[in-house]
N, C-alpha and C positions, 0 to 999 in steps of 0.2 A: 682289769677288774671284771668280774662276772656279775651281771646285773639281771635281776628278774623283776619285770613289771607284772603287776596283777591288776586286772580290770574286769568290769562286767562284760564288756564287748571287745572283740577284736574286729578289724576291718575298717570301714569308713562310716560308722554309725553317726558320729557327731564330733564336736570340738575336742573332747577328751581323747577320742580315738585318733584324731588327726595329730594332736600334740604327742601322744605316745609314739605314733609312727615317725614323726619328724625327729623326735629326740632319739629314737632307736637308730635311725639312719645315721645321725651325727655321731652317736656313741660308737657305732660299728666302724665308721670312717676313722675315728680316733684310736682304733685298735682294741676296743672293749668287746666282750662277749655278752650278747643281750638275748634274753628269751622273754616271751609274753605268755602268761597264764590267764585264760579268760573263762567266763561262764557261758557266753553265747556268742554266736557269729552275728555281727551287726552290719555287714555290707558285702558287696560282691567279691572283694579281694580277701575276705575273711580268713579262710584256712590257708591261703597262700602267703599271708603276711609272714615276714621273716621270723623264724623261731617261735611260732605260735603253737600253743598247746591248749587243750580244753578239758576242764573238769566241771561237769554240770553241778549247780547247787552251791557254788562258793559265794554267791552274792547276797541272798536275802537276809533281812534283819532277824527273822524269827529264831528263837532260842532252842528249837528242837534238837535233841542230842542225836548226832549222826556219826557214829564211830567209823563207819565205812568211808564217809566223806573225808573226815580228818585223816584217816589212814592213807587215802589216796593223795591228799595234799602232802603229808609227811614223806611218803614214798617219792613223790615227784621232786620235792625240794631236796631230799637226800641224794637223789640221783643227779640232779642238775648242779647242786652244791654252789649256789650263788654267794658272792661276797656280801651283797646287800639286796634287800627286797624293797621295791617301791610300789606301794599300794596306791590305787587310784579310786575308782568308784566301786568299792567292795564294802558291804555293810554287815556281813556275818561276824558277830563277835567271836564265835568259836574259831572260824577260819583265821581271823586276825590274830587271836591269841596263839594259835598253832604256828603261824608264820613267825610271830615275834619270839616265840620260845626257841625256834630253830636257828634263825639268822637275824642280824641287825636289820630292823624294818623301819621304814619311814613312809610317810604318806604325803602326796600332793592333794590338798583339799581344793577341788575345782569349783565346788558350789556349796550351797547351804544344806544339802541333804544329809550331811554328817550330823548336824545338830538341830535341824528343823524339818519336820515332815511336810510343811507347807512352804518351804523355801523363803521364809521371812515375809510372806505376802498374804494378807487376808483376802477372803472373797470380796470384801467390801472395797478393795483397792488401797487399803491403808497398810503401811509398813508395820511389821511387828518388831518392836525394839526390846523384847524380853528374852532372857535366856530360857533354855528348855527346862520345864518344870511342871508341877501339877496344874499350872494355869493352862498348859497345852491340852491336858485331859479335859478340863472344864470347857475350854473354848471349842473342842472338837464336837461338842453337842449344840453349839450355838450358831444359828444361821448368820451368814456374812462374816464369820470369823474363821475358825479352823474346822468347820463342819466336815466330818468324815476323815479327819487327818489320821486317826488310828482305826476306829471301827464304830459302826452304828450300833453294835451289840455290846452292851456294858460288860458282859462276861468275857469278851475278847479284848476289851480295851486294856485291862491290866497286863495281859500277855504281850500285846503290841508295845505298850509303853515300857514294860520291863526290858524287852528286847532292844528297844531304842536306847534306853539308858545304858544297857550292857555294852552296846556298840561304842557309845561315847567313852565309857570307862576303858574299854580295850584300846581305843585310840590314844587316850591320855598316857598310856604306858609305852607308847612307841618311842623310838630314839629321836624322832623329830618330825615336824610337820612343815610343809612348804605351802605358801599362799601367794596369789598373784597380786593382791592389793592390800593397802593398809586397812581398808574397810573390812576385809575378811580376817585380817589379823585381830582387829578389835572384836569381831564376832567370836573368834575362838577364845580370846581372853575372857570375854563376858560369860562364856560357857565353861569356865574353869580350867582351861588349858594354860600351862605355864608359859609366860612370855619368852623365857630363854630357850624354849624348845621350838619356837616358831621362826621360820626363815622366810623373809620377804623375797620372793623370786618371781618377778613379773614375767608374763609371756613375752614372746618375741615375734617379730615379723621381718621378712627379708625385703630390703628395698631394691626394686628392679632398676636396672640401668636406665631404661627408657622412661620418660615421663611426658606423655602426650599432653597437649594444652587442654585446659578444662572444657568439658562438653557443656550441654545445656540441660541435662536431666538431673533430677534428685534421685538418689539411690538409697534403697533400704536392703540390707542383707541380714537374714536371721530366720529363726524358727517362727512360724506364724502361730503365735499363742497370745492371749490377751496381755500377758505381762510385758510383751515386747512393744506394745503400744502402737501398732500399725493403724488401728482405728483412730487414734488421736492424730496421727500423721495425715490421714486422709481428710480429717476435719480441718487441719491446718492448711492443707493444699486448697481446700474450698475457699478459705479466707484470703488466698493470695491472688485471686482474680484470674484472668485468662493468661495462659502461657505455659507455666511450668509443667513438665511431664514427670511423673513418678514411676520408677521401675522398682518392682518388689521381687527380690530374689529370696526364695525360701518356700517351705511347705509346712503344713501343720494339720491339726484336726479338721475334718471336713466342715463341721458346723461353724467354726470360726472363719474359715476361708469363705464360706457362703455369706456370713455376716459382712465381711469386708467387701465382697463383690456387690452385695445389695446396697451397702452404704455408698459406694462409688457411684452407682446408678442413681440413687436417690438424690445425691448432691450434684448431679449433672457432670460427673467426672469420668464416666465410663471410657471415654476416648483418651483420657489423660492419665489413667492408672493402668499399668501393664504388669500383670502377674506372670512371671516367667517360670515359676516353680523352683524346685530344688536344683542346684547346679553343682557339678564337680568342682572341687576347690581350685583346680587348675584353670577353670573357665572364668573365675571371678575377675582376673586381671582385665579382661575385655570390658566387663561391666563397669569396673572402677574407671577405666580409661575413657569411657563415653559419658561419665557423669561430671557434674559441676561441683557437687557436694554430696556428702553421705549423712543421712539423718539416723540418729539413734534415739528414738522416742520412748525408751523403756520406762515403764511406770512401776516396775519392781526394782529392788536394789541389786543392780548387776554385780556379780562377784568381781568382774573385771571389765568385760566388754571388748573382747579381742578384735571384733570387727573394726573398732576405732583405730587401733594401731595399724591394722592392715590397710584401712583407708588412707591414713597419713603416709604409710610407706609408698602408696601409689600416688602421692601428691595431691590428695583431696582433703579439703577442710571438712570438719565434722561439726554438726549442730546436734547437741544432745541434752537430754534432761540430766540434771545433777542427781544421779541415783546410784548409791552404792560406791563401787570402785572406779567410776568413770572419771572422777576428778584426779585420779592418779596419773592419767595420761593426757587428758584434754586441758590445754592451757587456754583459758578464756581470753578471747581477743587476740590470740597469737596463732593457734593452730585450728581455731574454730570458735564456736560460741557455746558456753555452758549455761543452760537455762534452768531456772527453778523447776523442780519436778511438777508436772501437771499444768505448767503455764503455757497454754496453747498460743497465746498472743506472743509470748517470748520466742517460741519456736518459729512462728510465722516471721517475726521481725529478723531473727537470725538468718533464716533461709532467704528472705527478701534481700538483705544486705549483700549476700553472696551472689544471688541471681542477677541483681541490678548492677553490680560493680564489674567493670572491665578487668581491673587489676587485682582486686582483693583475693579471689580464689587461688590464683597462681602464687601470690605472695604467702598466703597462709599455707598453701600446699607445700611450698619449699621449706617453710619452717617445720612443718610436720615431718617431712622426710628427714630433715636434720635431727629432729628429736628422736625419731626411731633409730637412726644410725648410732646415736650416742647413748641412749638410755634403754632401748628395747631391741637390741640386736642379738642375733643367735649366738655369737661367740661368747659374749659376756654371760648369757643365760647358761650355756653349757659349762663354762668354767665354774660358775657359782653352784650349779647342780652337782658337779663332780666333787667340789669341796664339801657340799652338804652330805654326799655319800661317804666321803672319807672321814668326816667328823663322826658319822653314825658308826662307822666300823672301828673308830679309835677307842 
């Protein structure tokens, strides 16, 4: 089978790019021909990534007519002649329509950006439970809601909103959509996508052969943005008394990083919170191995939370807020603790149980590894993905 992935970035920009890279490697090993069409280079390995090609401008929402762009896309698809096209983070309705008209086209919906410009999260910290509609336009002018979601200029809002709606409509016509969690499936259905076109296809993690005994630190891995809740985790650490050490792996906007650093100092935790910055994915095993537990304090609805199954694959229990798709993989009381979103005391209690117990981290860690082997393994994911492609081609 000839497969074409289409994504905003190629290289090592983030989670979607890593997923595309891993899936591509596995498909090639299985004897398939795979190419990647991207808009921008997102990391050091960018242009060197296997079968990567670049056409600028294929990503943005805006509806401007660009015959030259669509001609380039048509020429490329015609030359490569894929059996199926797999869209990822691409939002141009014209490009999506062009691809769909030429070949069977599916999409893996990695996050909320397909149907929500603010990713289901208000500035006030409250979840949005509404489908996309005129409410979004109104709320985009209200402080602490969706302020600035489209434009602060009324004459531009109609253009942005029309483009957003056009992208949703273009994706509704695709052969199928894959999502990682039941939460994301519900979001699509709420936004008018037909249930029979949606495939539940959870992410995967590889379970390493070695499983070192639990360490003594608490680990956070993720992008440093307010939605990920590291500020809440630092507050929780302050309530745990002397002892626990927090390692924070990830990077983000400078202003939020400074907020976190100042918070740690103000709470007397400067010596107990270590910010190690962004790390290559291959280096994460060492951080997991030295940790006792992994915290996922997300205050927004996580589409899935792949860091959780990676932690479990490395034999580490997870303490997480019950937000979005997290309950699809975290079994409360068995592979970690699922805490009501925003309940800092619950987060503290879950982490203390694991820090204070001699045996519980290893017991939960083993259950987590077993769960990943049976439910979130690469082989099953790839088999389901190929069936998804074949169904689209049929």
